LUMBA-564510 format. One record per residue (C-alpha): residue number from 1; chain; z, y, x. Coordinates in nm, 3 decimals. Layout:
BEGIN
<r><nr>NUM</nr><kette>A</kette><Z>Z</Z><Y>Y</Y><X>X</X></r>
...
END
This chain:
BEGIN
<r><nr>1</nr><kette>A</kette><Z>0.000</Z><Y>0.000</Y><X>0.000</X></r>
<r><nr>2</nr><kette>A</kette><Z>0.090</Z><Y>0.243</Y><X>0.280</X></r>
<r><nr>3</nr><kette>A</kette><Z>-0.232</Z><Y>0.163</Y><X>0.466</X></r>
<r><nr>4</nr><kette>A</kette><Z>-0.436</Z><Y>0.256</Y><X>0.160</X></r>
<r><nr>5</nr><kette>A</kette><Z>-0.246</Z><Y>0.583</Y><X>0.117</X></r>
<r><nr>6</nr><kette>A</kette><Z>-0.288</Z><Y>0.664</Y><X>0.489</X></r>
<r><nr>7</nr><kette>A</kette><Z>-0.659</Z><Y>0.584</Y><X>0.471</X></r>
<r><nr>8</nr><kette>A</kette><Z>-0.699</Z><Y>0.805</Y><X>0.161</X></r>
<r><nr>9</nr><kette>A</kette><Z>-0.519</Z><Y>1.097</Y><X>0.325</X></r>
<r><nr>10</nr><kette>A</kette><Z>-0.722</Z><Y>1.070</Y><X>0.647</X></r>
<r><nr>11</nr><kette>A</kette><Z>-1.046</Z><Y>1.044</Y><X>0.446</X></r>
<r><nr>12</nr><kette>A</kette><Z>-0.952</Z><Y>1.353</Y><X>0.248</X></r>
<r><nr>13</nr><kette>A</kette><Z>-0.872</Z><Y>1.551</Y><X>0.562</X></r>
<r><nr>14</nr><kette>A</kette><Z>-1.196</Z><Y>1.440</Y><X>0.730</X></r>
<r><nr>15</nr><kette>A</kette><Z>-1.393</Z><Y>1.547</Y><X>0.422</X></r>
<r><nr>16</nr><kette>A</kette><Z>-1.225</Z><Y>1.888</Y><X>0.412</X></r>
<r><nr>17</nr><kette>A</kette><Z>-1.284</Z><Y>1.948</Y><X>0.783</X></r>
<r><nr>18</nr><kette>A</kette><Z>-1.645</Z><Y>1.828</Y><X>0.757</X></r>
<r><nr>19</nr><kette>A</kette><Z>-1.712</Z><Y>2.052</Y><X>0.458</X></r>
<r><nr>20</nr><kette>A</kette><Z>-1.556</Z><Y>2.350</Y><X>0.631</X></r>
<r><nr>21</nr><kette>A</kette><Z>-1.758</Z><Y>2.282</Y><X>0.946</X></r>
<r><nr>22</nr><kette>A</kette><Z>-2.080</Z><Y>2.258</Y><X>0.743</X></r>
<r><nr>23</nr><kette>A</kette><Z>-2.000</Z><Y>2.582</Y><X>0.564</X></r>
<r><nr>24</nr><kette>A</kette><Z>-1.925</Z><Y>2.754</Y><X>0.895</X></r>
<r><nr>25</nr><kette>A</kette><Z>-2.257</Z><Y>2.641</Y><X>1.048</X></r>
<r><nr>26</nr><kette>A</kette><Z>-2.451</Z><Y>2.725</Y><X>0.729</X></r>
<r><nr>27</nr><kette>A</kette><Z>-2.708</Z><Y>2.466</Y><X>0.831</X></r>
<r><nr>28</nr><kette>A</kette><Z>-2.653</Z><Y>2.098</Y><X>0.904</X></r>
<r><nr>29</nr><kette>A</kette><Z>-2.880</Z><Y>1.891</Y><X>1.121</X></r>
<r><nr>30</nr><kette>A</kette><Z>-2.803</Z><Y>1.572</Y><X>1.314</X></r>
<r><nr>31</nr><kette>A</kette><Z>-2.800</Z><Y>1.752</Y><X>1.648</X></r>
<r><nr>32</nr><kette>A</kette><Z>-2.528</Z><Y>1.995</Y><X>1.541</X></r>
<r><nr>33</nr><kette>A</kette><Z>-2.328</Z><Y>1.756</Y><X>1.323</X></r>
<r><nr>34</nr><kette>A</kette><Z>-2.325</Z><Y>1.460</Y><X>1.562</X></r>
<r><nr>35</nr><kette>A</kette><Z>-2.307</Z><Y>1.634</Y><X>1.899</X></r>
<r><nr>36</nr><kette>A</kette><Z>-2.250</Z><Y>1.380</Y><X>2.176</X></r>
<r><nr>37</nr><kette>A</kette><Z>-2.080</Z><Y>1.631</Y><X>2.406</X></r>
<r><nr>38</nr><kette>A</kette><Z>-1.818</Z><Y>1.711</Y><X>2.144</X></r>
<r><nr>39</nr><kette>A</kette><Z>-1.749</Z><Y>1.342</Y><X>2.078</X></r>
<r><nr>40</nr><kette>A</kette><Z>-1.711</Z><Y>1.268</Y><X>2.448</X></r>
<r><nr>41</nr><kette>A</kette><Z>-1.482</Z><Y>1.568</Y><X>2.501</X></r>
<r><nr>42</nr><kette>A</kette><Z>-1.254</Z><Y>1.449</Y><X>2.219</X></r>
<r><nr>43</nr><kette>A</kette><Z>-1.224</Z><Y>1.106</Y><X>2.379</X></r>
<r><nr>44</nr><kette>A</kette><Z>-1.158</Z><Y>1.261</Y><X>2.721</X></r>
<r><nr>45</nr><kette>A</kette><Z>-0.886</Z><Y>1.482</Y><X>2.572</X></r>
<r><nr>46</nr><kette>A</kette><Z>-0.712</Z><Y>1.179</Y><X>2.425</X></r>
<r><nr>47</nr><kette>A</kette><Z>-0.744</Z><Y>0.985</Y><X>2.751</X></r>
<r><nr>48</nr><kette>A</kette><Z>-0.609</Z><Y>1.266</Y><X>2.966</X></r>
<r><nr>49</nr><kette>A</kette><Z>-0.308</Z><Y>1.336</Y><X>2.746</X></r>
<r><nr>50</nr><kette>A</kette><Z>-0.238</Z><Y>0.976</Y><X>2.648</X></r>
<r><nr>51</nr><kette>A</kette><Z>-0.242</Z><Y>0.797</Y><X>2.316</X></r>
<r><nr>52</nr><kette>A</kette><Z>0.119</Z><Y>0.691</Y><X>2.264</X></r>
<r><nr>53</nr><kette>A</kette><Z>0.236</Z><Y>0.971</Y><X>2.034</X></r>
<r><nr>54</nr><kette>A</kette><Z>0.087</Z><Y>1.252</Y><X>1.830</X></r>
<r><nr>55</nr><kette>A</kette><Z>0.172</Z><Y>1.510</Y><X>2.098</X></r>
<r><nr>56</nr><kette>A</kette><Z>-0.002</Z><Y>1.340</Y><X>2.390</X></r>
<r><nr>57</nr><kette>A</kette><Z>-0.365</Z><Y>1.396</Y><X>2.274</X></r>
<r><nr>58</nr><kette>A</kette><Z>-0.266</Z><Y>1.750</Y><X>2.171</X></r>
<r><nr>59</nr><kette>A</kette><Z>-0.143</Z><Y>1.823</Y><X>2.524</X></r>
<r><nr>60</nr><kette>A</kette><Z>-0.459</Z><Y>1.663</Y><X>2.662</X></r>
<r><nr>61</nr><kette>A</kette><Z>-0.672</Z><Y>1.884</Y><X>2.438</X></r>
<r><nr>62</nr><kette>A</kette><Z>-0.494</Z><Y>2.200</Y><X>2.553</X></r>
<r><nr>63</nr><kette>A</kette><Z>-0.520</Z><Y>2.100</Y><X>2.920</X></r>
<r><nr>64</nr><kette>A</kette><Z>-0.886</Z><Y>1.999</Y><X>2.906</X></r>
<r><nr>65</nr><kette>A</kette><Z>-0.980</Z><Y>2.310</Y><X>2.706</X></r>
<r><nr>66</nr><kette>A</kette><Z>-0.803</Z><Y>2.539</Y><X>2.953</X></r>
<r><nr>67</nr><kette>A</kette><Z>-0.945</Z><Y>2.361</Y><X>3.258</X></r>
<r><nr>68</nr><kette>A</kette><Z>-1.293</Z><Y>2.351</Y><X>3.103</X></r>
<r><nr>69</nr><kette>A</kette><Z>-1.292</Z><Y>2.724</Y><X>3.029</X></r>
<r><nr>70</nr><kette>A</kette><Z>-1.165</Z><Y>2.806</Y><X>3.378</X></r>
<r><nr>71</nr><kette>A</kette><Z>-1.432</Z><Y>2.589</Y><X>3.540</X></r>
<r><nr>72</nr><kette>A</kette><Z>-1.702</Z><Y>2.726</Y><X>3.311</X></r>
<r><nr>73</nr><kette>A</kette><Z>-1.615</Z><Y>3.082</Y><X>3.417</X></r>
<r><nr>74</nr><kette>A</kette><Z>-1.584</Z><Y>3.018</Y><X>3.790</X></r>
<r><nr>75</nr><kette>A</kette><Z>-1.802</Z><Y>2.715</Y><X>3.870</X></r>
<r><nr>76</nr><kette>A</kette><Z>-2.084</Z><Y>2.711</Y><X>3.617</X></r>
<r><nr>77</nr><kette>A</kette><Z>-2.306</Z><Y>2.464</Y><X>3.798</X></r>
<r><nr>78</nr><kette>A</kette><Z>-2.022</Z><Y>2.225</Y><X>3.894</X></r>
<r><nr>79</nr><kette>A</kette><Z>-1.838</Z><Y>2.237</Y><X>3.561</X></r>
<r><nr>80</nr><kette>A</kette><Z>-1.926</Z><Y>1.888</Y><X>3.434</X></r>
<r><nr>81</nr><kette>A</kette><Z>-1.894</Z><Y>1.729</Y><X>3.779</X></r>
<r><nr>82</nr><kette>A</kette><Z>-1.539</Z><Y>1.854</Y><X>3.829</X></r>
<r><nr>83</nr><kette>A</kette><Z>-1.437</Z><Y>1.745</Y><X>3.478</X></r>
<r><nr>84</nr><kette>A</kette><Z>-1.583</Z><Y>1.400</Y><X>3.548</X></r>
<r><nr>85</nr><kette>A</kette><Z>-1.390</Z><Y>1.371</Y><X>3.873</X></r>
<r><nr>86</nr><kette>A</kette><Z>-1.073</Z><Y>1.478</Y><X>3.693</X></r>
<r><nr>87</nr><kette>A</kette><Z>-1.127</Z><Y>1.207</Y><X>3.434</X></r>
<r><nr>88</nr><kette>A</kette><Z>-1.181</Z><Y>0.943</Y><X>3.704</X></r>
<r><nr>89</nr><kette>A</kette><Z>-0.862</Z><Y>1.049</Y><X>3.882</X></r>
<r><nr>90</nr><kette>A</kette><Z>-0.659</Z><Y>1.041</Y><X>3.562</X></r>
<r><nr>91</nr><kette>A</kette><Z>-0.791</Z><Y>0.697</Y><X>3.468</X></r>
<r><nr>92</nr><kette>A</kette><Z>-0.722</Z><Y>0.560</Y><X>3.815</X></r>
<r><nr>93</nr><kette>A</kette><Z>-0.382</Z><Y>0.713</Y><X>3.885</X></r>
<r><nr>94</nr><kette>A</kette><Z>-0.241</Z><Y>0.773</Y><X>3.535</X></r>
<r><nr>95</nr><kette>A</kette><Z>-0.394</Z><Y>0.514</Y><X>3.298</X></r>
<r><nr>96</nr><kette>A</kette><Z>-0.142</Z><Y>0.601</Y><X>3.025</X></r>
<r><nr>97</nr><kette>A</kette><Z>-0.224</Z><Y>0.972</Y><X>3.046</X></r>
<r><nr>98</nr><kette>A</kette><Z>-0.060</Z><Y>1.276</Y><X>3.198</X></r>
<r><nr>99</nr><kette>A</kette><Z>0.224</Z><Y>1.277</Y><X>2.949</X></r>
<r><nr>100</nr><kette>A</kette><Z>0.338</Z><Y>0.940</Y><X>3.085</X></r>
<r><nr>101</nr><kette>A</kette><Z>0.484</Z><Y>1.134</Y><X>3.377</X></r>
<r><nr>102</nr><kette>A</kette><Z>0.715</Z><Y>1.329</Y><X>3.147</X></r>
<r><nr>103</nr><kette>A</kette><Z>0.778</Z><Y>1.092</Y><X>2.858</X></r>
<r><nr>104</nr><kette>A</kette><Z>0.940</Z><Y>0.751</Y><X>2.869</X></r>
<r><nr>105</nr><kette>A</kette><Z>1.097</Z><Y>0.814</Y><X>3.211</X></r>
<r><nr>106</nr><kette>A</kette><Z>1.466</Z><Y>0.758</Y><X>3.273</X></r>
<r><nr>107</nr><kette>A</kette><Z>1.480</Z><Y>0.948</Y><X>3.601</X></r>
<r><nr>108</nr><kette>A</kette><Z>1.424</Z><Y>1.313</Y><X>3.666</X></r>
<r><nr>109</nr><kette>A</kette><Z>1.070</Z><Y>1.390</Y><X>3.784</X></r>
<r><nr>110</nr><kette>A</kette><Z>1.036</Z><Y>1.500</Y><X>4.147</X></r>
<r><nr>111</nr><kette>A</kette><Z>0.779</Z><Y>1.449</Y><X>4.419</X></r>
<r><nr>112</nr><kette>A</kette><Z>0.927</Z><Y>1.114</Y><X>4.520</X></r>
<r><nr>113</nr><kette>A</kette><Z>0.904</Z><Y>0.985</Y><X>4.162</X></r>
<r><nr>114</nr><kette>A</kette><Z>0.546</Z><Y>1.112</Y><X>4.127</X></r>
<r><nr>115</nr><kette>A</kette><Z>0.453</Z><Y>0.939</Y><X>4.452</X></r>
<r><nr>116</nr><kette>A</kette><Z>0.600</Z><Y>0.613</Y><X>4.324</X></r>
<r><nr>117</nr><kette>A</kette><Z>0.408</Z><Y>0.645</Y><X>3.994</X></r>
<r><nr>118</nr><kette>A</kette><Z>0.081</Z><Y>0.707</Y><X>4.180</X></r>
<r><nr>119</nr><kette>A</kette><Z>0.153</Z><Y>0.421</Y><X>4.421</X></r>
<r><nr>120</nr><kette>A</kette><Z>0.216</Z><Y>0.180</Y><X>4.131</X></r>
<r><nr>121</nr><kette>A</kette><Z>-0.114</Z><Y>0.270</Y><X>3.971</X></r>
<r><nr>122</nr><kette>A</kette><Z>-0.324</Z><Y>0.277</Y><X>4.289</X></r>
<r><nr>123</nr><kette>A</kette><Z>-0.192</Z><Y>-0.059</Y><X>4.407</X></r>
<r><nr>124</nr><kette>A</kette><Z>-0.404</Z><Y>-0.220</Y><X>4.134</X></r>
<r><nr>125</nr><kette>A</kette><Z>-0.719</Z><Y>-0.122</Y><X>4.325</X></r>
<r><nr>126</nr><kette>A</kette><Z>-0.812</Z><Y>-0.313</Y><X>4.639</X></r>
<r><nr>127</nr><kette>A</kette><Z>-0.994</Z><Y>-0.071</Y><X>4.866</X></r>
END
């Protein structure tokens, strides 16, 4: 019963957002409605922040948006390359997202703890 209610609420919200987006664009075509860059950026935002709670993708979205705007203003030709490298580093060193450093940790975060977290994640790769 709760799954059906949750599905109905998410469908309603998606319809409202889609209708508002269509009204804002004033013209809908597949290129604008199903933009691949937007879809990929949303996935990257969730990966960078993490997917354990509601707040983790939100933090990822804020971080990626801020970093993307900074890079767009200062390094126009290298913008996508730097974002791609950032994504690779996050996936390699922090597979649970950036918020994993701050959440679900018993100890206080310092450089030694960060080094241990990175060492745990990099030890999976045989280079």
